[in-house]
N, C-alpha and C positions, 0 to 999 in steps of 0.2 A: 170548631166553629166553621161553619161553611159559608161559601157565598151564594146567594139566592140569585137564580136567573129569573129576573122578573118578567120577561118575555114569555116564560113557561109556568108563570104562576098559576095555581089552581084555587087560590083564594085571595080575595082583597076585601078586608074589613075595615070600614071607617068608624072612627070614635073620637070623641073630645073628652078631655079630663080637666080638672081644675085644681088650683092648690093656693093657699094663702100662707105662706111660711110664717111661723111665730119666732122664728130665730134670724139672726142677722149674719149667720154663716151659710156656706153653700149647702143646699139640699137638693135632692133627686126630685125632678119634676116627672120624668119618664125614663124608664130603664128598659133595656132590651137585653135580656140574659144571653150569656154565651150559648146556651143549648136551646134557643127559640126556633131555630131552623126558619126564621124570618127577617125580613128587612122593614124597618119602618119608614115610610114616606112621611116626613113632617111637612105639612101644609100651611100651617099657621101657628104662630106663637105671639100671644099679645101679652103685655105687661099693663095692667091698670091700677093706677095710683088711687088706692081706696082711703087714703090718710085723711084727704079733705082739707087739710091746713097748710102743709108743706110739701115741696118736692122731695122725692125718694129715689135715690140711685138705685140702679138694677144692673146686674150682670147675668148674662145667659151664656151657657157654655155646653160645648159637647165635651163629655168626659169619657176617657179612655177605659173605665171601669164600669159595667152595667151590673154589678152584683148587688147592689142596694135598691130596695124599693122606695117608692115615693114617699117623700117627706123625710127620709133618713139622709144623714151625712154621707157623701161619696167616700170611697176608701181605695187606698193604694193605686191610684191612677194619676193621669194629668188632664188638667183642664184646658180646653182650647176654647177661647172666647169667640162668640158670635156677635155679642154686644157687650162692651166692657165699660163699667160705671157710667151708665148712661142716666141722666137725671129726667125723671118723669114728673112733670108739673102736677100740683094737686088737681084731683078729679079729671085727670086726662089718661090716656092710654098710649103705649108705644107699641107699634106693630114690628116685632123683631124679626119674624120670617112670615112670608106670605107666598102664595102659589108661584110668584115668578122668581122667588129665591129659595125654592124648596130645598130641603136638606134630606140626605138619607141616613139614618140611624142604623149602623151595622150590629150585628150581634156582639155582645160584650161591651156595648158602649151605653151611655145614659146622656139625658139633657139635665144639666143642673142649673138652678138659680140662686142668686144672692141678693137679698133686698137690704139696703141701707137702714131701714127702719122695720123693727119687728111688726108683723102683721100690717104693713104699709103698701103691699102690693099683692094683688091677685093674679096669677098666671093661669091662662087658658092655652091649651095646646091641641090642635086638631090633626090627626094623623091617620094614615092607612098602614094596617098590618098586611104585608105581602108574603105569601108563603106559597 
């Protein structure tokens, strides 16, 4: 695992991905493998309640193990919550991270999400891969 000097970066690729977990346990939203040779700058994470009828709790964490791919359960690491058990009202969204509170996801880490209701929250994450 290396530390990326972002001042000397040769590549910055912006992307957005989405996930609506069907489980009520923690799953990976975004992973940065231990061998990526990149740092991910997280610009925005939004949790949108798509349930329509009731509030849904959400937890978003930085997880110390980036070995699992999107949608899979994290393994053998520690979760460090960014937002912990926040209630999102029906048909509303919660901005967990935005450009004013950007987070760097280092090699070997992941962003995990937990929804209180199966398929109740759609997560979107916009980020830059810096290498």
